[in-house]
C-alpha positions, -999 to +999 in steps of 0.1 A: +162-359-017+188-374-040+220-357-029+254-369-040+269-390-012+297-371+006+314-372+039+312-343+063+338-318+051+357-289+066+344-254+062+355-236+031+380-207+031+361-175+038+375-160+007+360-188-015+326-183+002+327-145-004+335-151-040+306-174-043+282-148-028+296-122-052+290-145-081+254-153-070+247-116-067+259-110-102+239-139-115+207-124-100+212-092-120+225-107-152+213-127-181+246-145-186+254-180-173+269-187-139+298-205-157+307-173-176+304-152-144+328-175-126+352-175-155+352-138-156+358-137-118+385-164-121+369-183-092+373-216-110+410-214-106+410-217-068+435-243-055+413-261-030+405-294-047+368-296-036+360-262-049+381-265-081+358-294-090+325-280-078+324-243-072+300-233-044+281-208-066+277-233-094+264-259-069+238-235-056+226-228-092+224-265-099+199-271-071+183-236-071+146-245-073+149-271-046+169-248-023+144-219-028+116-243-021+132-252+012+136-215+020+100-207+010+086-235+032+106-222+062+096-186+059+060-192+070+038-163+058+068-143+045+078-145+008+112-152-005+110-121-026+107-101+006+143-110+014+172-089+001+194-105-025+222-109+000+199-126+025+186-150-001+221-159-013+235-164+022+206-188+030+210-206-003+247-210+002+243-223+038+217-248+028+238-260-001+268-265+021+250-284+048+224-304+028+244-312-003+281-309+006+274-324+041+295-296+058+291-284+093+272-252+096+297-223+098+292-202+129+297-170+108+262-175+095+248-165+129+263-131+125+253-127+088+217-137+092+205-126+126+182-146+149+151-144+127+167-157+095+188-181+115+156-198+126+145-199+089+178-216+081+174-241+109+139-251+096+152-254+060+181-277+071+157-300+089+128-303+065+121-339+054+118-332+017+110-368+007+080-368+030+067-335+017+071-345-020+047-375-015+018-349-016+029-335-050+020-345-085+047-367-101+061-339-124+065-315-094+080-343-073+107-350-099+112-313-105+121-307-069+138-340-063+162-336-092+162-298-094+150-292-130+122-269-143+088-286-146+088-279-183+119-300-190+106-328-167+073-329-184+088-329-219+112-357-211+084-378-195+064-374-228+093-390-247+112-412-223+102-438-198+102-425-162+132-446-152+152-432-181+140-396-174+152-400-138+185-413-150+190-383-172+179-358-146+202-373-121+232-374-145+227-337-152+235-330-116+268-348-118+302-337-131+304-339-169+328-362-187+357-343-205+374-355-237+405-344-255+418-349-290+452-340-304+455-313-330+469-332-359+474-300-379+501-290-354+520-318-338+527-355-333+499-369-311+518-399-300+546-379-285+522-355-267+502-384-254+532-398-237+543-364-223+509-356-207+506-391-192+540-387-177+528-354-162+502-373-141+472-368-163+452-400-166+435-407-199+416-437-214+410-442-251+375-437-263+359-470-275+342-454-305+364-427-320+401-432-327+425-406-312+399-393-287+406-398-250+385-394-219+401-375-190+399-397-159+419-373-137+442-343-140+419-319-158+434-289-140+469-301-149+460-304-185+443-270-188+474-254-173+498-273-195+515-257-225+501-284-247+466-271-241+475-234-241+493-236-274+466-256-291+483-290-294+456-305-273+419-296-277+391-303-251+362-313-273+329-330-262+324-364-278+289-356-291+303-325-309+330-346-325+304-371-336+285-344-355+316-340-377+319-378-379+283-378-392+292-352-419+321-375-429+341-349-449+366-361-475+397-343-489+378-338-522+349-320-505+341-283-502+325-279-468+304-251-455+304-248-417+274-225-416+272-216-379+309-221-372+321-198-344+341-205-322+355-230-347+361-263-329+342-283-355+359-262-383+393-273-370+382-310-369+368-307-404+401-294-416+418-324-400+394-347-419+402-329-451+439-333-443+442-295-447+433-299-484+398-294-500+382-262-488+362-251-458+340-220-457+332-211-421+306-185-414+288-168-385+263-140-384+283-119-358+314-101-370+332-102-336+328-140-334+341-143-369+372-123-361+379-142-329+373-176-346+394-167-376+423-157-354+421-189-334+418-211-364+450-198-379+467-203-345+456-239-346+472-245-380+442-244-405+453-236-440+423-244-461+396-223-444+378-191-454+360-171-427+331-149-437+303-130-419+270-143-432+235-150-422+230-188-428+193-182-435+202-162-466+237-172-477+248-198-502+283-211-507+288-221-543+302-256-548+296-268-513+292-306-513+287-310-475+271-285-451+272-285-413+244-267-395+253-266-358+223-245-351+218-220-323+199-238-295+188-238-259+220-257-249+199-279-226+223-307-236+250-289-215+232-287-182+258-308-165+285-281-170+262-251-172+233-257-148+221-221-152+209-229-187+179-248-173+167-218-153+172-193-181+149-212-204+112-204-209+087-211-236+091-177-253+129-182-255+124-217-269+099-205-295+123-177-306+153-202-309+131-227-328+122-199-353+159-192-360+166-229-364+137-233-388+148-203-409+184-215-411+174-251-421+147-239-445+170-213-461+198-237-467+175-264-481+159-239-504+193-226-516+205-261-526+172-277-538+186-278-574+219-294-563+210-331-557+235-351-537+244-322-514+247-336-479+237-317-448+241-325-411+218-306-387+229-307-351+218-291-318+231-294-283+196-299-269+176-326-251+143-311-263+125-326-293+113-291-303+148-284-316+155-318-331+128-342-343+101-315-348+125-295-369+134-324-392+098-336-395+089-300-405+117-299-431+107-332-446+072-320-451+084-290-472+115-302-490+126-331-512+152-346-490+163-380-479+174-389-444+205-410-444+222-430-416+247-408-398+267-440-389+276-429-354+272-447-321+241-431-306+204-438-298+175-433-322+155-401-319+125-397-296+095-419-306+064-404-321+080-386-350+083-396-387+121-392-385+125-410-352+144-441-365+166-422-389+180-395-366+203-399-336+204-387-300+232-387-274+226-384-237+248-378-207+234-408-188+238-432-218+268-420-238+288-399-213+285-369-236+265-337-238+229-341-249+229-338-287+206-343-316+221-352-350+204-357-384+220-363-418+201-356-450+207-355-487+191-333-514+171-355-539 
């Protein structure tokens, strides 16, 4: 079993463990992500350094299928579904603490589980998983070894070499890399850079994008700083920034950000336009439009118009460049949001693909008589269904030309017509979220 190397640690504060169990219970009865549950419970603000970095509940979800496999193997003839939610989550948490965090087994588990389930826990803690997995097919081995659904493992193996698939799966189980950029619409970035460095926050300049910095240490300090809370500093994933870089907006452009909320890319586009030109930002949901509009104005945007609109049907007259940051499975964000991998199924994927197809098809139809219009299509996904397949489909129906996005990234998955002309970013190769980016021009 590929666990992160850790030294044996002290037992967590009972309050932290109780919050974790509450979060796991809420996750069981909810369709929202564990990250959102934790945010709403405010458990991510705990002061203990270990748990501020890797909350117990989030760790259990990261390795959920492997943990549940260990429980199922230890139950004998009983089924895991025969346990109460509380029993399941107590077992999960205990296994995660001992096998992944290398902690001592807390004596309180004896009281919580009783003798029968304590024997189950003991078996689960002593199973030689590596030995058991040798009897499994390769896809199932990797699924349990690296804690990912078989569907994702199988899909990646179809498009990547096994060595690279393993590297991606492994990286998904590590802490994500965070980046910041300074809000040039509001303040002097050089002054703020010096101030936050003086506050003990360690940054390194990104090698590819000017004025973007990787956070080496001090994320908690930065998030609690006034520079972040007032919008002078923005945490923004590098892959998302590169989607705007691919669009390459200029001050003379009229830009339509077609799926814009919550507005991070809209703000960056405004910077690129130097707060001139014009941005029309739209979203299908009115509440998201209201929230994004309010936030945009607080960040200093002067050249934006926010509207509620269905990107499948809308058309913005005069738009010269269009960004389609399409709704997606968010499988590119598994590092920070591990529950995304367990919420995904084929029905959900097909539904999301249908929405992506309608948006892309609708916009390409709307601008088919406006040659020269440039469109960037992007998804935060590691699945070809939401990237290469969508672009190949669009190319078969529309008179478009794929153009070089001119960003530091890998080519698309092989086996598609568009493979060499689209770009992918991966956590294990680029220290970003998993992202697909294609740039096209109407002929």
